[in-house]
N, C-alpha and C positions, 0 to 999 in steps of 0.2 A: 205899609206892606199889605198886600194880601196872601192870605194863609191860606194854604193849601185845604181843598174840600178835606171832609173826616170821612173816610171810607166806613159805607154801610151794607149791609146784606141785601141780596138781591140775587134776581135769577132772569135767564132769557131763555126763549126757544127759537130754533132756527131750522128752516124747512131744507130738504133735499131738494135738488134740481137737476131736470134733465136738460142737456144743452145739443147744440148743432142742429138738432131735427130735422134731416135730411138735408134739403136745399139750404135750411138755415145756418149751415157750416159756419162756426165762429161767431154767429152773430144773433141767434133765437135761442131764448133760455127760457122753461116751464117751472116754476115752484111747483114742490110736491109733497104731499101729506106724509112724509116721514121726516122725523126731526131728531136735531140736537138739541138735548137740553141742558143747560149750562148754571151753576148756581155758586155764589162766591158768601164767605163768612168770614170776617174780619177776626185776627188772632191775638193774642195777648203777647208774642213773641215776634222774630223776625223770621220765623220757619212757615215756608210754605209747602203746605200739604197737597197734593195734588191727588185725587181718585178719578180713575177710568172704568167707565160701565159699560155694557153693552157691546158693540161692534171694535168700541177702543180699548177693550180688556187686550186688544192684540197686541198695544203699545205698550203694556205694563213692563216697566221698568225702563223706559227709554228719558233720559234725561230732559228735567222742565225747561231747557234752554233750546231742546229741539223740537221741542211742542208747537205746531203753530198755532194752537189757541193761545197759549201763554202769551206767546212773541205778540200776539195781537193785542193780548189784553193790557200787557206792559206798555207797548207804546200808546194806545188809547187813554191808558192812564196818565202817561208822559205828556199827553197833548193839553191834559188839566192840571198839570203841574205837581202831578204825585207820582211817586216812585213805590214801586209794590214790596212791601217787606214781608208779612205775615198773613196768614190765613188757610183758610180751606177752599181751596178750588176743586167742585165734582162736575164733571163731565160724563153725561149717560147718552149714547148714540145708538138710532135705531137705523141709521145709514150705512148700507155698505160700505165697505171700505175698497178702492181701486175698483170699482163697477159701473163707472161712469154717472153717478149720482150726485156730482159735486160737494163730497166730504171737506174738501179742502177749502173750497167758499165758503162753507158753512162755518167751519173753524175759524176763518178770518172776519167774517161776518160777526159770529157769535164773540169773539174777544173783544172787537172795538165795542158791540153794543152793551155788554158786560162791564166795559171800563166806564161808557157814562152812565150806565144804571147804578154804578155802586159809588158814584160821584154825585148821582143825585139829579144828572143832567140830561136833559132828552136828546135822544141819538138824532144827528143831523144825517138824514141820509145821501146828501151830494156830497160832502166832505166824507164819509164815511167809505163812499162808493169811490172817490179819488186816492183815500190812504189804502183801501185795500190792492192796489197797483203794485204797492211795495212786496207782497208777497205772491200774490195769485191775477197771472195774467188773464185768465179765463172769464171775463167779465160776463160773458154770458151765462156763466153760473151764480157771480157775484150779484147782479143785478136782480134777478129773480129771488135770491135769497134773501136780499134788502127788501123789496119794492112787493113781492107776492105777484101772482100770477103770471101770465104770459108775457115777455119783455123782450125786445129787440135792443142791441148795442149796435152803434155806429161811430164813428169818428169825422171830426169836422178836418178843414183842409191842415191846420195845424197840430195835428194827431189827437185830440183832446176827445175823449168820449163821450159819448150821449146814451142816455139808456131811454128807450121810446116804450111806454105800455101799449099793447094790443089787445084787442079785444080776442074773448074767448068763449065761444057756443058752449053752454052747460050741458048738450046733448054728447058731448064726447068722453068718452070713457078711454082709460090708460091702464095697460096692463105691461108688466115689467118681469124679467127673468134674466138669471145671469148664471154663467158655469161657477164650478167650486174654485176655482183659478181667476185672479184680477189679471188686468192689463195696466201698467204702468203708462201715464200717459206720455213721458217721455218718449218710450218705446213706439207707442201709438202715431205721435208724431212723426217721428224719423221714418214711418212707413209712406209718409205723404212724398208725393214727386216735386220736385221743386218748380217745374213748370207743367200746364197742363194743355191740350187743345184748345184752340180758340171754341169752338164748338161745344165743348164742355162746359165753358165758362158760359156761354150765352143760355146755354142750356138750363143752368142753375139759376141764373137771373130771373129766365120765365117761371120755374119753377118754383122759385120765392115767392114770387106773387100770388100762384095758386096756393101755396102754403097759407100764407095770410091771409087771402079770401075765405081758404077752405077751415081754417082754424078759428075765424070769424063766425062763419056760417053754419059750420057743421056737416059741409056738404063732403059725402064720402068722394066722391070722384079727384073734386079738386085736392081735397086731403093725400091721396092716393098720389097722385102727380107730384103734389108738392115734397113726399117722401122719397120722390125720383133722385138720386144725388150722383154726381159723378166727379167731386171733388175729394168726397174723403171715403165714403163706405166701401167702393171696391177696394180699395187700398189695406183697409184696416180688417176687413171682413176674415182675409187669412188667418191673421193672429187670435182669431178666439175660436176654437176648437168646439165645432158645434153647433156656431152661428148661423150658418146657411141653412142648417136642418130646421134649427130655431123660428126663421125667418119664413120659411114652408109651412111649420105648422101652425104658426100664427094666421096665415092666410086660409088655411082651410078650417081652422078654428072661427073663423067669420072677421078677423081683423081687415080692416080698409088699407093699412098700410104697417110696415114695421121699420125701423131703421137701428143703428146702433145710438145708444145712450151715452150720450158724451163720448168720450175715446173709447167707451167698452170697459170692461167685458160684457156689462149687461145690455139687454136690446130693449126696447120700448116698442108695443105696437100701439095703435089708435082703431077705435073701434064702439060700435054701439055700446053703452052703459052697462047693461046687461048680460054681457058677452066677456067681462074682462076676466072675471074669475076663471072661467073655462080656458080663456087665450092663453092667461100666465099660464095655468098648471100644463097646457101644451105645450108651451115655449120650453119649459123645465122638463119635461117628459124626453123633450127633443134632444136638450143638451145632456141628460143622464142617458140616453141611447147611444149619442155620437162619442164620447169621452168616457162611460162608465165612472162609477162613483159617487159618493154624495157630497154634502158641501154646498151645493147650489142654492139660490134663492129665488124667489117667485112671490109675486102678489100683485094683486088690483090696486090702483092707489087713484086718489082723487087729485086734482089740484089744490094749490094752497094759494088764496086769492090774499092773505095778509101781508107773508114776508115774516121780518124778525120782530118777535113779540117781547116785552119786557113788561111782567106781569107788576101792579103798582104794591100788590102785598105779597110779598115771599112767605112760602111756607117755612 
């Protein structure tokens, strides 16, 4: 009889991700350099101690059974024949919640990756990609969180998803801003129409080709065209107070183009790398000017080209 592996201390780091990217609705995602860090230490009893830090402090007091990371972690361990009993699980995230940066995908990927790490097994990305479907339908966030970089997700005729790595020019900078309030994905999805005009669908196919070429070459005109979407942005923009003002502010500050990050409420602008800080600040000021108050977030951010990482020697 094969004995179940002994759990060991381990840690992982998972990047945030922006998805949809204009005409890349539901199929293009990019890993970004904001991270969820998770660490596990085995315990001597059957009590699981869960500590949430950073942006996850908002979930303090939530039962472990409702935590997406914990659920994925337990399922990942079960796949290795292990039942999680006791120990300390520390989750520390700098990824804004409900702001369109793939916080849920990071939790799922992180839980599966940490499960492999604590049993001493390599993370098999293809099975993890498939397993993530149990909790996270937004594979354009899951794929970049796993793989890093710019990734497209498509499906074959049988509905099986495929992740395709795409080239990304180093000359493209990214600026992000979000208002003080989030936007739940379910509400953003409900705003979409059941059908769209044929001309809009055709427009997006062409714009998606321009987006892929622009992201590969850094061509500002192609990037601007590729961010010209007719399938989701116009329907979701009214749900985000101040977003139209933030779009305009980004362009005035020198952005090539701007779009909603994921389902919102954050927005992301593409621009020369030396302008991203100024653009992020301009978008944040626009949000504050439109809705008042504080609590928003903004930053310039670089792509993460590695994806989830499991350091060999946890501190």
